[in-house]
Each structure stands twice: as C-alpha cells, then as structure tokens.
C-alpha positions, 0 to 999 in steps of 0.5 A: 873961391874954394867950395868947402862944402864939397870937402868937409872931411878934408877940412876935419883932417886938415884941422887934425893935422895942424895940431901935430904937423907944422902947417898941417903938411909935410912939405910947403909945396902941399900947403894952400898958403899961396892960394888960400883955403884947405888942401884936399886930402887924397885917398888914392890915385887912379891913372890921370885922376886923384880922388880925395877922402870926400869922394871928389875926383880931380884931373891931376896935373901934379902927378906927385910933382912929376914922377908919375909919367904914366899916371897913378897906379902904373901896373909895371911899377906896382907889380915890381914893388909887390914882388920886391917888398915880399923879399924884405924892405931894407937890408943895409947891404948891396943888392943886384937891383942897385947895379941894374938901376945904375946901368939903366941910368948910364944907358939913358943919360950918356953923360952919367958914367957912374952914379950913386943912389941917395934918398931924395933930390935934396940929398942928391944936390947936396952931395953933388956940390960936395963932390964938385968941391972935393974934385976941384979943391975950390969952394965957390959955387954959382946958382941962379935966382929962382932955381930951387935945389932942395933945402940945402943950406948953401943953396937956399938963397933966392930959391924958388918953389916953396921958399918963393911961394912963402916969401922967404927966398932965404931961410932963418936957421941958415947961418951966413957962413953957409951961403958966403961961398954961393954967388947968385946970378940972374937966370938966362943972363949971359953977361952976368955969367961972363962977368962972374967968371971973369972975376972969380973963375979960378975960384969956382968949384961948380955951377948948378942950375935947373936946365928947365926951371920948374920951381919959379914956374916953367922957365925955358933956358935960351940956347945961348945961355946953356952954351955959354955955361958949358964953354965957361965951365970948360975953360975954367975947370968948373964942374957944370951940374944939371939939377934934373931932379924934375926934368930927368926922364920927364922932358926927354928920355935923356932929360933936358941935356938930351933935349938941348944937346948940352953935356954937363959934368954932373947930373942930379936925379929924382922924381921919375927915377923912383916912380913915386918912391923916395929916391934920388941920385947923383952922377957924372964923369967917372973921374969926378965920381971916383972922388966919392968914398969908399973909392975917394976921400969925399964922404957921403953915405946913407943907410937906406940909399939903394933901398930894394923896393925903391930900386925895383920901382925905378927899374920898372919905370926906366924899362918902361920908358925905354920900351914904350917911348911915351914922349911923342904922346906926351908932346901931343897932349901937352901941346894941345893943353898949351894951345887950349889954355892960350886960346881960352885966356885970349878969349876971356881977355886975360893976360897970360903967358904960357911957358912949356917944355915937353910935358911941363907947363906953367900959365903965368898971369902977366903981360910980359914974357917970363924968362927969369926970376924978375919976370916970373915974380911980376905975375899976378898971384891973386888972379892965379889963386882965384883961377886955381880955385875955379879949376879945383871946383871944376875938378881940375887939380893944378899946383897950388902956386903960381911958381910951380910947373904942372905935369901931363902924364901919358895916362891923360887923354885928349878928352881930359885935356879938352875938359881941362881947357873948358874948365880953364876958360870958365875960370878965366871968365869967372875971375874977370 
C-alpha cells in the first residue's frame, strides 16, 4: 500500500488543507478517495517529472490531466507567459492575442469557423448547450453514460470522472428540473441512438459526447457509432457537439474529429488550449455561433474570458503543435507503453484490458473488453488501487482512479517508458 514514510511533509500539508478545504483538495480528481492514502503535494514539474514537497520524483502520466503535451515547464510557453504578464494580468477589454488564438483554433480545427473563449471546460460545455438550444429552439439533449462534461447541472447525470469515482453519478444540489430535458444513452450503442431519434428526434437540440472518452477511463468509439451520430443529427436538425476538452490537440492536431473523420457542428475545447492555464473555448459553424451575444440573442459573458496571459500561453502551445508535429513521437512512445503494460500483465497472470487512442491510455482491471459505462464499471477497483500504490512507491504517478485516462508527453523517453513498464510489472506481481 502507500509508503507514507517517504511523504511525511505531504501528510502534514494534507491535514492542514483538510481543515480549510473540503476533502483537502480543490477538485475531486486530485483526491485519493478511490485508492486510499494521502496525495503527494507537488512542489514543481520538470519535463516528464513531478517533484513533491518531500523531494520525491515521479514519472508523471497526468500532465495536469492532459494539457502538458510537451511536458512541464515547456520553454516557449513559459517565455510567452513571462512576456505577457509584464504587460498586465487582465484588462477587461479586447486584445490582439484573443483574435490570434482564435485564428489558430480555426486553422487547426476546420469545423470551428468561429470561437468564443471562456475560462474552463465546464464553461465551454455549458455555453455550447445553451447556444445549441437557442439555435434550434428546442430543449432536449442527449448525453452518454460515463461521459463527463464538467459540473454543469443538466449534464451531471451518469457522469464519469470524479462523479463516477466517488459513486455519485448524479449530484445532490441538482434539481430534478435541471435534468428533465437530458436523455442518457449507452455509449457505442447504435440501436439505442436510433430508437431515441425515432421517438424524440424533432425535440432534440443537441447530442454531446466525448469522441474518445477519458472520464470513465479511455473508451474508444466505434466508427459505426460516430457515423450514425453524424447521420442522425443531420437528418433531424440536431446540433452534434464534440466535447474535445480532453482530446482536442491531444489525440491529433485537429482532435478526435480529425482522427475519425467526423465533422461536428460544435466543439468544446480546454486543457491543451491553455497550456496549463485556465482556458476553455466553444466554437463551430458560423451560423450557430452568430447566435451568441452581442451578435445574437444567446447570452454568455465572462470578465476573465480571453485573459491575456492565458491567450499568450495558448498561442505558444498551438504554434508549437503546428511547427513541431509531436504526434508521431507521441504515438511511438504510447504504443511502446501499451505493449509493455500488456506483456507485463500477461506475464503476471493479471486480467487487464489496455485501451488507447494516441497518447491517452487506461489499464482496466477486467477480463472483458471495455467499450461503455457498464463494461468500464465491471473493473476491479480494489486491484487497481493496490497497483496504483505499487507504482507510486516505484516513482510512477498515474491518475488516482480506475476511471481516468493517463497521458504521455513528448518529454517522455523510451528509457522512462521502459522504467514505467518495469515498475508496472513489479506492481502486477506484488498485488497477486
């Protein structure tokens, strides 16, 4: 289990935090509620590593939950932030950087013709749903069990990520009326999708999904499922929203929609767009986005939206993606990790399913393929927790939940991947 002797200062700081912060953390995804023990308190990040306040160094596969595509402390981003912050932290007025970042988004993601910057992925999905409803003048939406779209009231139904880990698929404090216009369907189930559109198609404002799920672990969509979605939404005048807060610029330069060749009507973005700073965005077809105030009647605003420091970080990140093309390297490293984990599990006699898309990966402790909420939640979470702590004690920091994806960065090396596989093999053997 957890080796607390190596993390004495983190123990002290966690007790301090628990006195003034619910659960000692500012997001459930950081808690160790699903695996037990106390989370390391991080002092700094360096490339592919995290260093905690006790001086322990970990090979990091969280990367701030995805945005550090090039690793921690990536020089072009740090330099851009340093330049920007010297001019001011916030103005509450337009800046050139906002348009520059918007242009880069529309260049890299062709389905996004216009984009509005916000401060988080939750803001992005909340706003996209509102705009879709305003555009279609309909109320009903479809989401999929296990997909998490931020803590938006109408979307916090059978959600993944922290809500799934904590065993509360819907949250107290969300009135029944907020979710009465939300239909929840099984992910990757074409028949239930056809049935829902057959009965309610004329009422459906939008369908929102993670095109590669990261919030019940990495779950891969079938090509039939995505094609069916696109066809049905087009036929019924329903807005198809890809929540690419996690996958945008992560699984491919143009996100999952580029990878799978499916063009949504709207896209939500975050994570890599801000290079680790608080940024989100939503965008799509110009005719839809022109419904947004001040051009249209759908209201959405934010004092800190388009923050100049965050915009500078995003510009530096997207320019680096455009010029350096890290995706072949990420694919090579991630495939090496996938193969190594699979081989290690088999050699230790562990029943583990490895799901991967690009540099997103999850090792599910189950004997059956994982393709939806039901198969994901059949995993042995106690075994995962034991394995997680084995790796943490060997200096490998994975997401602290069976229901989260890990992320490989371009700063990782073949040697670090092999070191991770060796730790994983030892971990598999130790948990029996």
